[in-house]
N, CA, C and O atoms as CSV, one atom per row, in Angstrom:
chain,resi,resn,atom,element,x,y,z
A,1,MET,N,N,119.881,83.021,92.419
A,1,MET,CA,C,118.780,83.068,91.491
A,1,MET,C,C,117.497,83.255,92.215
A,1,MET,O,O,116.618,83.968,91.731
A,2,GLY,N,N,117.340,82.608,93.428
A,2,GLY,CA,C,116.122,82.769,94.190
A,2,GLY,C,C,115.884,84.173,94.580
A,2,GLY,O,O,114.782,84.702,94.440
A,3,ARG,N,N,116.981,84.819,95.100
A,3,ARG,CA,C,116.817,86.258,95.526
A,3,ARG,C,C,116.530,87.140,94.281
A,3,ARG,O,O,115.791,88.118,94.390
A,4,ALA,N,N,117.062,86.831,93.188
A,4,ALA,CA,C,116.794,87.592,91.968
A,4,ALA,C,C,115.382,87.443,91.544
A,4,ALA,O,O,114.759,88.425,91.140
A,5,PHE,N,N,114.829,86.234,91.617
A,5,PHE,CA,C,113.451,86.037,91.300
A,5,PHE,C,C,112.527,86.838,92.260
A,5,PHE,O,O,111.590,87.514,91.835
A,6,VAL,N,N,112.827,86.732,93.519
A,6,VAL,CA,C,111.965,87.477,94.512
A,6,VAL,C,C,112.006,88.946,94.239
A,6,VAL,O,O,110.972,89.610,94.320
A,7,ALA,N,N,113.175,89.494,93.914
A,7,ALA,CA,C,113.296,90.950,93.578
A,7,ALA,C,C,112.514,91.302,92.328
A,7,ALA,O,O,111.903,92.367,92.236
A,8,PHE,N,N,112.543,90.378,91.354
A,8,PHE,CA,C,111.811,90.604,90.104
A,8,PHE,C,C,110.336,90.611,90.363
A,8,PHE,O,O,109.611,91.514,89.943
A,9,ASP,N,N,109.893,89.569,91.077
A,9,ASP,CA,C,108.497,89.422,91.412
A,9,ASP,C,C,108.002,90.708,92.232
A,9,ASP,O,O,106.918,91.242,91.997
A,10,ASP,N,N,108.821,91.120,93.134
A,10,ASP,CA,C,108.440,92.291,93.941
A,10,ASP,C,C,108.336,93.536,93.047
A,10,ASP,O,O,107.433,94.353,93.228
A,11,ALA,N,N,109.261,93.682,92.079
A,11,ALA,CA,C,109.199,94.788,91.160
A,11,ALA,C,C,107.900,94.731,90.268
A,11,ALA,O,O,107.270,95.755,90.004
A,12,VAL,N,N,107.545,93.524,89.833
A,12,VAL,CA,C,106.418,93.380,89.013
A,12,VAL,C,C,105.125,93.778,89.746
A,12,VAL,O,O,104.296,94.505,89.198
A,13,PHE,N,N,104.964,93.300,90.975
A,13,PHE,CA,C,103.727,93.451,91.707
A,13,PHE,C,C,103.715,94.741,92.612
A,13,PHE,O,O,102.647,95.300,92.864
A,14,ASN,N,N,104.826,95.170,93.058
A,14,ASN,CA,C,104.902,96.290,93.946
A,14,ASN,C,C,105.478,97.576,93.391
A,14,ASN,O,O,105.331,98.656,93.963
A,15,GLY,N,N,106.140,97.420,92.256
A,15,GLY,CA,C,106.812,98.533,91.643
A,15,GLY,C,C,105.861,99.439,90.906
A,15,GLY,O,O,104.671,99.146,90.784
A,16,ALA,N,N,106.393,100.556,90.408
A,16,ALA,CA,C,105.629,101.522,89.657
A,16,ALA,C,C,105.156,100.863,88.343
A,16,ALA,O,O,105.866,100.083,87.709
A,17,GLY,N,N,103.936,101.222,87.983
A,17,GLY,CA,C,103.439,100.713,86.704
A,17,GLY,C,C,102.131,101.347,86.309
A,17,GLY,O,O,101.539,102.048,87.130
A,18,GLU,N,N,101.672,101.156,85.178
A,18,GLU,CA,C,100.447,101.741,84.712
A,18,GLU,C,C,99.216,100.949,85.090
A,18,GLU,O,O,98.123,101.514,85.127
A,19,ILE,N,N,99.340,99.723,85.361
A,19,ILE,CA,C,98.207,98.802,85.726
A,19,ILE,C,C,98.067,98.787,87.219
A,19,ILE,O,O,99.016,98.415,87.909
A,20,PRO,N,N,96.923,99.174,87.758
A,20,PRO,CA,C,96.695,99.152,89.178
A,20,PRO,C,C,96.889,97.711,89.761
A,20,PRO,O,O,96.671,96.708,89.082
A,21,ARG,N,N,97.298,97.673,91.022
A,21,ARG,CA,C,97.658,96.327,91.650
A,21,ARG,C,C,96.545,95.357,91.558
A,21,ARG,O,O,96.788,94.187,91.262
A,22,LYS,N,N,95.250,95.795,91.809
A,22,LYS,CA,C,94.153,94.782,91.654
A,22,LYS,C,C,94.132,94.070,90.342
A,22,LYS,O,O,93.901,92.863,90.271
A,23,TYR,N,N,94.383,94.846,89.274
A,23,TYR,CA,C,94.354,94.276,87.935
A,23,TYR,C,C,95.536,93.416,87.667
A,23,TYR,O,O,95.443,92.409,86.964
A,24,ARG,N,N,96.694,93.817,88.243
A,24,ARG,CA,C,97.918,92.965,88.149
A,24,ARG,C,C,97.608,91.608,88.730
A,24,ARG,O,O,97.935,90.570,88.154
A,25,GLU,N,N,96.976,91.637,89.871
A,25,GLU,CA,C,96.653,90.386,90.546
A,25,GLU,C,C,95.632,89.555,89.782
A,25,GLU,O,O,95.767,88.334,89.705
A,26,LEU,N,N,94.609,90.198,89.214
A,26,LEU,CA,C,93.630,89.458,88.412
A,26,LEU,C,C,94.280,88.880,87.133
A,26,LEU,O,O,93.909,87.784,86.714
A,27,ILE,N,N,95.201,89.560,86.531
A,27,ILE,CA,C,95.950,89.067,85.369
A,27,ILE,C,C,96.745,87.809,85.796
A,27,ILE,O,O,96.730,86.765,85.144
A,28,ALA,N,N,97.458,87.996,86.968
A,28,ALA,CA,C,98.230,86.866,87.499
A,28,ALA,C,C,97.331,85.687,87.839
A,28,ALA,O,O,97.723,84.538,87.637
A,29,LEU,N,N,96.116,85.954,88.358
A,29,LEU,CA,C,95.237,84.865,88.669
A,29,LEU,C,C,94.863,84.120,87.399
A,29,LEU,O,O,94.853,82.889,87.392
A,30,ALA,N,N,94.550,84.849,86.304
A,30,ALA,CA,C,94.175,84.214,85.034
A,30,ALA,C,C,95.307,83.353,84.483
A,30,ALA,O,O,95.061,82.293,83.908
A,31,VAL,N,N,96.537,83.803,84.658
A,31,VAL,CA,C,97.684,83.016,84.216
A,31,VAL,C,C,97.822,81.762,85.116
A,31,VAL,O,O,98.112,80.667,84.634
A,32,ALA,N,N,97.607,81.954,86.434
A,32,ALA,CA,C,97.684,80.850,87.324
A,32,ALA,C,C,96.611,79.790,87.082
A,32,ALA,O,O,96.837,78.590,87.235
A,33,LEU,N,N,95.468,80.273,86.709
A,33,LEU,CA,C,94.356,79.352,86.340
A,33,LEU,C,C,94.782,78.546,85.104
A,33,LEU,O,O,94.525,77.344,85.032
A,34,THR,N,N,95.429,79.201,84.134
A,34,THR,CA,C,95.849,78.533,82.915
A,34,THR,C,C,96.966,77.520,83.216
A,34,THR,O,O,96.916,76.400,82.706
A,35,THR,N,N,97.975,77.881,84.031
A,35,THR,CA,C,99.082,77.043,84.330
A,35,THR,C,C,98.726,76.039,85.390
A,35,THR,O,O,99.424,75.035,85.527
A,36,GLN,N,N,97.662,76.260,86.154
A,36,GLN,CA,C,97.138,75.427,87.185
A,36,GLN,C,C,98.146,75.266,88.298
A,36,GLN,O,O,98.324,74.169,88.828
A,37,CYS,N,N,98.806,76.353,88.656
A,37,CYS,CA,C,99.725,76.358,89.799
A,37,CYS,C,C,98.931,76.630,91.075
A,37,CYS,O,O,98.399,77.726,91.252
A,38,ASP,N,N,98.851,75.652,91.953
A,38,ASP,CA,C,98.008,75.775,93.136
A,38,ASP,C,C,98.437,76.934,94.062
A,38,ASP,O,O,97.598,77.691,94.551
A,39,ALA,N,N,99.762,77.058,94.293
A,39,ALA,CA,C,100.263,78.111,95.159
A,39,ALA,C,C,99.934,79.492,94.529
A,39,ALA,O,O,99.493,80.412,95.218
A,40,CYS,N,N,100.154,79.604,93.244
A,40,CYS,CA,C,99.861,80.874,92.535
A,40,CYS,C,C,98.344,81.225,92.605
A,40,CYS,O,O,97.972,82.374,92.846
A,41,LEU,N,N,97.502,80.217,92.390
A,41,LEU,CA,C,96.086,80.424,92.460
A,41,LEU,C,C,95.677,81.017,93.761
A,41,LEU,O,O,94.979,82.030,93.810
A,42,LYS,N,N,96.136,80.351,94.881
A,42,LYS,CA,C,95.764,80.888,96.184
A,42,LYS,C,C,96.375,82.220,96.450
A,42,LYS,O,O,95.657,83.121,96.885
A,43,GLY,N,N,97.609,82.413,96.230
A,43,GLY,CA,C,98.277,83.678,96.445
A,43,GLY,C,C,97.705,84.826,95.709
A,43,GLY,O,O,97.447,85.866,96.315
A,44,HIS,N,N,97.487,84.704,94.428
A,44,HIS,CA,C,97.015,85.828,93.626
A,44,HIS,C,C,95.531,86.083,93.874
A,44,HIS,O,O,95.082,87.227,93.805
A,45,ALA,N,N,94.760,85.024,94.165
A,45,ALA,CA,C,93.326,85.254,94.473
A,45,ALA,C,C,93.267,86.054,95.772
A,45,ALA,O,O,92.494,87.008,95.860
A,46,ARG,N,N,94.071,85.689,96.796
A,46,ARG,CA,C,94.072,86.415,98.061
A,46,ARG,C,C,94.543,87.835,97.837
A,46,ARG,O,O,93.931,88.774,98.345
A,47,ALA,N,N,95.604,88.012,97.097
A,47,ALA,CA,C,96.178,89.324,96.874
A,47,ALA,C,C,95.187,90.224,96.075
A,47,ALA,O,O,95.089,91.426,96.319
A,48,ALA,N,N,94.498,89.631,95.166
A,48,ALA,CA,C,93.496,90.400,94.345
A,48,ALA,C,C,92.408,90.891,95.292
A,48,ALA,O,O,91.988,92.043,95.180
A,49,VAL,N,N,91.936,90.064,96.219
A,49,VAL,CA,C,90.932,90.510,97.174
A,49,VAL,C,C,91.473,91.609,98.076
A,49,VAL,O,O,90.836,92.630,98.336
A,50,GLU,N,N,92.701,91.332,98.541
A,50,GLU,CA,C,93.329,92.363,99.398
A,50,GLU,C,C,93.423,93.743,98.738
A,50,GLU,O,O,93.442,94.761,99.430
A,51,HIS,N,N,93.481,93.778,97.396
A,51,HIS,CA,C,93.594,95.019,96.656
A,51,HIS,C,C,92.267,95.415,96.039
A,51,HIS,O,O,92.246,96.225,95.112
A,52,GLY,N,N,91.127,94.857,96.535
A,52,GLY,CA,C,89.851,95.341,96.169
A,52,GLY,C,C,89.067,94.526,95.185
A,52,GLY,O,O,88.001,94.969,94.757
A,53,ALA,N,N,89.524,93.371,94.803
A,53,ALA,CA,C,88.804,92.574,93.845
A,53,ALA,C,C,87.537,91.920,94.508
A,53,ALA,O,O,87.624,91.445,95.640
A,54,THR,N,N,86.445,91.898,93.850
A,54,THR,CA,C,85.211,91.327,94.372
A,54,THR,C,C,85.100,89.839,93.965
A,54,THR,O,O,85.829,89.377,93.086
A,55,ASP,N,N,84.224,89.131,94.585
A,55,ASP,CA,C,83.946,87.736,94.211
A,55,ASP,C,C,83.520,87.719,92.690
A,55,ASP,O,O,83.914,86.823,91.944
A,56,GLU,N,N,82.745,88.686,92.280
A,56,GLU,CA,C,82.237,88.692,90.924
A,56,GLU,C,C,83.486,88.896,89.915
A,56,GLU,O,O,83.511,88.327,88.824
A,57,GLU,N,N,84.422,89.670,90.318
A,57,GLU,CA,C,85.631,89.906,89.480
A,57,GLU,C,C,86.460,88.624,89.470
A,57,GLU,O,O,87.037,88.291,88.435
A,58,LEU,N,N,86.539,87.908,90.557
A,58,LEU,CA,C,87.317,86.657,90.543
A,58,LEU,C,C,86.549,85.606,89.699
A,58,LEU,O,O,87.172,84.791,89.019
A,59,ALA,N,N,85.278,85.627,89.741
A,59,ALA,CA,C,84.503,84.661,88.882
A,59,ALA,C,C,84.643,85.027,87.409
A,59,ALA,O,O,84.847,84.151,86.569
A,60,GLU,N,N,84.534,86.312,87.091
A,60,GLU,CA,C,84.688,86.761,85.708
A,60,GLU,C,C,86.117,86.443,85.132
A,60,GLU,O,O,86.282,86.093,83.963
A,61,THR,N,N,87.087,86.583,85.997
A,61,THR,CA,C,88.470,86.194,85.613
A,61,THR,C,C,88.522,84.687,85.292
A,61,THR,O,O,89.167,84.275,84.328
A,62,THR,N,N,87.842,83.883,86.103
A,62,THR,CA,C,87.779,82.522,85.828
A,62,THR,C,C,87.156,82.185,84.504
A,62,THR,O,O,87.680,81.376,83.738
A,63,TYR,N,N,85.996,82.833,84.231
A,63,TYR,CA,C,85.282,82.586,82.914
A,63,TYR,C,C,86.141,83.073,81.726
A,63,TYR,O,O,86.167,82.398,80.696
A,64,ILE,N,N,86.825,84.189,81.828
A,64,ILE,CA,C,87.718,84.661,80.798
A,64,ILE,C,C,88.755,83.632,80.509
A,64,ILE,O,O,89.022,83.289,79.358
A,65,THR,N,N,89.339,83.141,81.570
A,65,THR,CA,C,90.408,82.145,81.480
A,65,THR,C,C,89.845,80.856,80.772
A,65,THR,O,O,90.471,80.330,79.852
A,66,ALA,N,N,88.707,80.389,81.205
A,66,ALA,CA,C,88.109,79.204,80.590
A,66,ALA,C,C,87.831,79.399,79.136
A,66,ALA,O,O,88.090,78.504,78.332
A,67,ALA,N,N,87.286,80.596,78.753
A,67,ALA,CA,C,87.003,80.884,77.296
A,67,ALA,C,C,88.299,80.839,76.467
A,67,ALA,O,O,88.309,80.330,75.346
A,68,LEU,N,N,89.394,81.381,77.034
A,68,LEU,CA,C,90.692,81.392,76.297
A,68,LEU,C,C,91.163,79.985,76.176
A,68,LEU,O,O,91.592,79.592,75.091
A,69,ARG,N,N,91.111,79.169,77.249
A,69,ARG,CA,C,91.590,77.780,77.179
A,69,ARG,C,C,90.747,77.002,76.174
A,69,ARG,O,O,91.298,76.233,75.386
A,70,ALA,N,N,89.432,77.179,76.179
A,70,ALA,CA,C,88.586,76.485,75.271
A,70,ALA,C,C,88.928,76.848,73.780
A,70,ALA,O,O,89.031,76.011,72.883
A,71,GLY,N,N,89.087,78.187,73.633
A,71,GLY,CA,C,89.479,78.622,72.251
A,71,GLY,C,C,90.776,78.067,71.824
A,71,GLY,O,O,90.931,77.684,70.664
A,72,GLY,N,N,91.708,78.006,72.695
A,72,GLY,CA,C,93.026,77.383,72.305
A,72,GLY,C,C,92.843,75.921,71.965
A,72,GLY,O,O,93.510,75.419,71.060
A,73,GLY,N,N,91.973,75.231,72.649
A,73,GLY,CA,C,91.744,73.807,72.332
A,73,GLY,C,C,91.086,73.645,70.988
A,73,GLY,O,O,91.389,72.694,70.268
A,74,ILE,N,N,90.189,74.548,70.624
A,74,ILE,CA,C,89.567,74.465,69.294
A,74,ILE,C,C,90.592,74.761,68.224
A,74,ILE,O,O,90.705,74.010,67.255
A,75,VAL,N,N,91.345,75.845,68.376
A,75,VAL,CA,C,92.339,76.167,67.361
A,75,VAL,C,C,93.387,75.047,67.164
A,75,VAL,O,O,93.770,74.732,66.038
A,76,HIS,N,N,93.816,74.486,68.237
A,76,HIS,CA,C,94.815,73.390,68.130
A,76,HIS,C,C,94.138,72.113,67.596
A,76,HIS,O,O,94.780,71.316,66.912
A,77,GLY,N,N,92.891,71.926,67.896
A,77,GLY,CA,C,92.142,70.784,67.284
A,77,GLY,C,C,92.121,70.891,65.705
A,77,GLY,O,O,92.342,69.938,64.957
A,78,ILE,N,N,91.832,72.148,65.308
A,78,ILE,CA,C,91.778,72.426,63.840
A,78,ILE,C,C,93.160,72.213,63.252
A,78,ILE,O,O,93.266,71.666,62.155
A,79,LYS,N,N,94.195,72.609,63.913
A,79,LYS,CA,C,95.563,72.330,63.418
A,79,LYS,C,C,95.825,70.788,63.335
A,79,LYS,O,O,96.371,70.274,62.359
A,80,ALA,N,N,95.415,70.119,64.380
A,80,ALA,CA,C,95.564,68.644,64.350
A,80,ALA,C,C,94.864,67.983,63.176
A,80,ALA,O,O,95.414,67.121,62.491
A,81,LEU,N,N,93.562,68.443,62.962
A,81,LEU,CA,C,92.840,67.936,61.833
A,81,LEU,C,C,93.563,68.282,60.517
A,81,LEU,O,O,93.643,67.449,59.615
A,82,GLY,N,N,94.063,69.455,60.420
A,82,GLY,CA,C,94.765,69.921,59.187
A,82,GLY,C,C,96.044,69.116,58.979
A,82,GLY,O,O,96.465,68.936,57.836
A,83,ALA,N,N,96.655,68.641,60.012
A,83,ALA,CA,C,97.869,67.836,59.897
A,83,ALA,C,C,97.667,66.474,59.313
A,83,ALA,O,O,98.579,65.866,58.752
A,84,VAL,N,N,96.375,65.976,59.465
A,84,VAL,CA,C,96.141,64.620,58.960
A,84,VAL,C,C,95.236,64.594,57.710
A,84,VAL,O,O,94.931,63.523,57.186
A,85,GLN,N,N,94.809,65.783,57.237
A,85,GLN,CA,C,94.030,65.886,56.078
A,85,GLN,C,C,94.776,66.649,54.956
A,85,GLN,O,O,95.605,67.512,55.246
A,86,ARG,N,N,94.483,66.334,53.690
A,86,ARG,CA,C,95.190,66.982,52.567
A,86,ARG,C,C,94.630,68.373,52.317
A,86,ARG,O,O,95.303,69.192,51.691
A,87,THR,N,N,93.374,68.680,52.802
A,87,THR,CA,C,92.827,69.956,52.550
A,87,THR,C,C,92.759,70.671,53.900
A,87,THR,O,O,92.602,70.031,54.939
A,88,SER,N,N,92.873,71.937,53.881
A,88,SER,CA,C,92.842,72.742,55.142
A,88,SER,C,C,91.429,72.740,55.730
A,88,SER,O,O,90.423,72.758,55.021
A,89,VAL,N,N,91.413,72.717,57.029
A,89,VAL,CA,C,90.190,72.764,57.771
A,89,VAL,C,C,90.009,74.206,58.318
A,89,VAL,O,O,90.876,74.759,58.995
A,90,ALA,N,N,88.796,74.794,57.972
A,90,ALA,CA,C,88.621,76.135,58.465
A,90,ALA,C,C,87.515,76.252,59.453
A,90,ALA,O,O,87.252,77.343,59.960
């Protein structure tokens, strides 16, 4: 299973695709920021820079991730309020 995962990961990041490698790494960084995987954060930040990402792009990726996480918190908070109230919260 470990070898299969490494082969899959290699195909995702090094294989042919429509998304350039720098952007694949920035997407991976955003996911790593969301999942808070320390090894993934470091690895994908370094790989993004190796493939041309700037500090500004790393920062923007961080802010995009923060906005999505905050939005998810708000949406789920509304769902929680709706679960305890008889009327829907919009």
